[in-house]
C-alpha positions as CSV (number, residue, x, y, z in Angstrom):
1,M,-101.6,55.5,31.6
2,D,-100.9,52.3,33.6
3,N,-104.2,50.9,32.4
4,F,-103.3,51.7,28.8
5,L,-99.9,49.9,29.0
6,D,-101.5,46.9,30.7
7,D,-104.1,46.7,27.9
8,L,-101.4,47.1,25.3
9,K,-99.3,44.3,26.8
10,S,-102.3,41.9,27.1
11,S,-103.3,42.8,23.6
12,W,-99.8,42.1,22.3
13,K,-99.6,38.7,24.2
14,A,-103.0,37.7,22.8
15,H,-102.0,38.6,19.3
16,K,-98.7,36.8,19.7
17,A,-100.5,33.7,20.9
18,Q,-102.9,33.8,18.0
19,T,-100.1,34.1,15.4
20,A,-97.7,31.6,16.9
21,P,-97.2,28.7,14.5
22,V,-98.7,25.4,15.5
23,V,-96.0,22.8,16.1
24,D,-96.8,19.2,15.7
25,V,-94.9,17.9,18.7
26,K,-95.6,14.2,17.9
27,A,-94.1,14.6,14.4
28,L,-91.0,16.3,15.8
29,L,-90.6,13.6,18.4
30,S,-90.9,10.9,15.7
31,K,-88.3,12.7,13.6
32,A,-86.0,13.1,16.6
33,E,-86.4,9.4,17.4
34,V,-85.5,8.4,13.8
35,Y,-82.4,10.6,14.0
36,K,-81.4,9.0,17.3
37,K,-81.8,5.5,15.9
38,N,-79.7,6.5,12.8
39,S,-76.9,7.8,15.0
40,I,-76.9,4.6,17.1
41,R,-77.0,2.5,13.9
42,F,-74.0,4.4,12.6
43,Q,-72.1,3.8,15.8
44,H,-72.9,0.0,15.6
45,G,-71.5,0.0,12.1
46,N,-68.3,1.7,13.5
47,V,-68.0,-0.9,16.2
48,M,-68.4,-3.7,13.7
49,V,-65.9,-2.3,11.2
50,L,-63.3,-1.5,13.9
51,S,-63.8,-4.9,15.6
52,V,-63.2,-6.8,12.3
53,T,-60.2,-4.6,11.6
54,L,-58.8,-5.3,15.1
55,I,-59.4,-9.0,14.8
56,L,-57.7,-9.2,11.4
57,Y,-54.8,-7.1,12.6
58,C,-54.3,-9.3,15.7
59,T,-54.4,-12.4,13.5
60,F,-51.8,-10.9,11.1
61,F,-49.6,-9.9,14.1
62,Y,-49.8,-13.4,15.6
63,K,-48.9,-15.0,12.2
64,F,-46.1,-12.7,11.0
65,L,-44.9,-10.2,13.6
66,L,-45.1,-12.0,16.9
67,Y,-41.3,-12.6,17.0
68,G,-40.4,-9.5,15.1
69,T,-38.4,-6.5,16.0
70,R,-39.3,-4.2,18.8
71,L,-40.1,-1.5,16.3
72,S,-42.7,-3.7,14.6
73,Q,-44.1,-4.8,17.9
74,S,-44.4,-1.1,18.9
75,G,-46.1,-0.5,15.6
76,F,-48.6,-3.2,16.3
77,I,-49.3,-1.7,19.7
78,M,-49.7,1.8,18.2
79,M,-52.2,0.4,15.8
80,A,-54.2,-2.0,18.0
81,V,-54.5,0.0,21.2
82,P,-56.1,3.1,19.7
83,L,-58.5,0.9,17.7
84,F,-59.5,-0.9,20.9
85,I,-60.0,2.4,22.7
86,R,-62.1,3.7,19.9
87,I,-64.3,0.5,20.0
88,V,-64.8,1.0,23.8
89,A,-65.6,4.7,23.2
90,E,-68.1,3.9,20.5
91,M,-69.8,1.4,22.9
92,I,-70.0,4.1,25.6
93,S,-71.5,6.5,23.1
94,I,-74.1,3.9,22.1
95,A,-75.0,3.5,25.8
96,K,-75.3,7.3,26.2
97,G,-77.4,7.6,23.1
98,R,-79.8,4.9,24.3
99,N,-80.2,6.6,27.7
100,I,-81.6,9.8,26.0
101,K,-85.4,9.7,26.3
102,L,-87.1,11.9,23.8
103,D,-90.5,13.1,25.0
104,E,-92.5,16.3,25.6
105,N,-90.5,17.0,28.8
106,A,-87.4,18.1,27.0
107,F,-86.1,20.2,29.8
108,H,-84.9,17.2,31.8
109,H,-83.1,15.7,28.8
110,N,-81.4,18.8,27.5
111,Q,-78.3,18.2,29.5
112,Q,-78.1,14.6,28.3
113,M,-78.5,15.7,24.7
114,T,-75.9,18.4,25.1
115,Q,-73.4,16.0,26.7
116,Y,-74.1,13.4,24.0
117,T,-73.6,15.8,21.1
118,A,-70.4,17.1,22.7
119,F,-69.1,13.6,23.2
120,R,-69.8,12.7,19.5
121,K,-68.1,15.9,18.4
122,W,-65.0,14.9,20.4
123,M,-65.1,11.4,19.0
124,H,-65.2,12.7,15.4
125,G,-62.6,15.4,16.0
126,P,-59.6,15.1,18.4
127,A,-60.1,11.4,19.2
128,T,-60.3,10.3,15.5
129,Y,-57.3,12.5,14.5
130,T,-55.2,11.1,17.4
131,I,-56.1,7.5,16.5
132,M,-55.3,8.1,12.9
133,G,-52.0,9.6,13.8
134,F,-51.0,6.6,15.9
135,Y,-52.3,4.2,13.4
136,T,-50.3,5.8,10.6
137,L,-47.1,5.8,12.6
138,G,-47.7,2.2,13.7
139,Y,-48.3,1.2,10.0
140,Y,-44.9,2.6,8.9
141,F,-43.2,1.0,12.0
142,I,-44.4,-2.5,11.0
143,M,-43.2,-1.9,7.4
144,V,-39.6,-2.4,8.7
145,Q,-40.4,-6.0,9.8
146,F,-42.7,-6.6,6.8
147,S,-39.9,-5.7,4.5
148,E,-38.2,-9.0,5.5
149,L,-41.2,-10.9,4.4
150,V,-42.0,-9.4,1.0
151,S,-40.1,-7.8,-1.9
152,R,-38.8,-4.2,-1.8
153,W,-41.1,-2.9,-4.6
154,L,-44.2,-4.2,-2.7
155,I,-43.1,-2.3,0.4
156,I,-42.6,0.9,-1.6
157,L,-46.0,0.4,-3.2
158,M,-47.6,-0.2,0.2
159,C,-45.9,2.9,1.7
160,V,-46.9,5.1,-1.2
161,A,-50.5,3.7,-1.5
162,Y,-51.3,4.1,2.2
163,P,-52.0,7.9,2.1
164,L,-54.1,7.5,-1.0
165,V,-56.2,4.7,0.5
166,A,-56.4,6.5,3.8
167,Y,-57.7,9.6,2.0
168,I,-60.4,7.7,0.2
169,I,-61.5,6.0,3.4
170,I,-61.5,9.2,5.3
171,K,-63.6,10.9,2.6
172,Q,-66.2,8.2,2.8
173,V,-66.3,8.2,6.6
174,R,-66.6,12.0,6.7
175,R,-69.8,11.8,4.8
176,G,-71.4,9.6,7.4
177,I,-70.0,11.7,10.2
178,K,-71.3,14.9,8.6
179,N,-74.8,13.4,8.3
180,E,-74.8,12.2,11.9
181,M,-73.6,15.6,13.2
182,E,-76.3,17.4,11.2
183,Q,-78.9,15.1,12.8
184,L,-77.5,15.6,16.3
185,Q,-77.4,19.4,15.8
186,W,-81.1,19.3,14.7
187,M,-82.0,17.2,17.8
188,S,-80.2,19.6,20.1
189,K,-81.8,22.6,18.4
190,W,-85.2,21.0,18.6
191,N,-84.6,20.1,22.3
192,K,-83.7,23.7,23.1
193,E,-86.8,25.0,21.2
194,M,-89.0,22.7,23.3
195,I,-87.6,24.1,26.5
196,E,-88.1,27.7,25.3
197,E,-91.8,27.0,24.6
């Protein structure tokens, strides 16, 4: 009976090995490398846009709000500091992404990939929402000082238009984030499959 079970097991393993799909590891590595580069390129774009925004905002503050009320100065800080923190976090994320080496020895890099994906999820989730909250609050704080510089109808228009403009921008950014997260999820899944084989 033992012999029969051993024969059955070896027969099963042989059949399983014969029917296992052939995986082109080189093609998967190439695809994963493209996804990694796309993610890092997306992050470089974030850094550029956020840096330009911060520079313009600091220039505006220096020209118009430097000697303003404490409320407008607090608003500037609530807008500028989170932007700066996000820029630094994106740069850290770029460094983490570059450190991930994609090769046949996926086991050693699984932890890096998992940490990187978790960090990007955190960046696109709680970190982004917190930054947007502070930015929005700061925007409305500076409107008090800005109301001394422009007419009342323009202030009302700016206050009413902000949520609409924010919605449009968030909608566009979400598309890029969704694409990046799908690619990172694929890379994580691929990495786990490489370990299992």
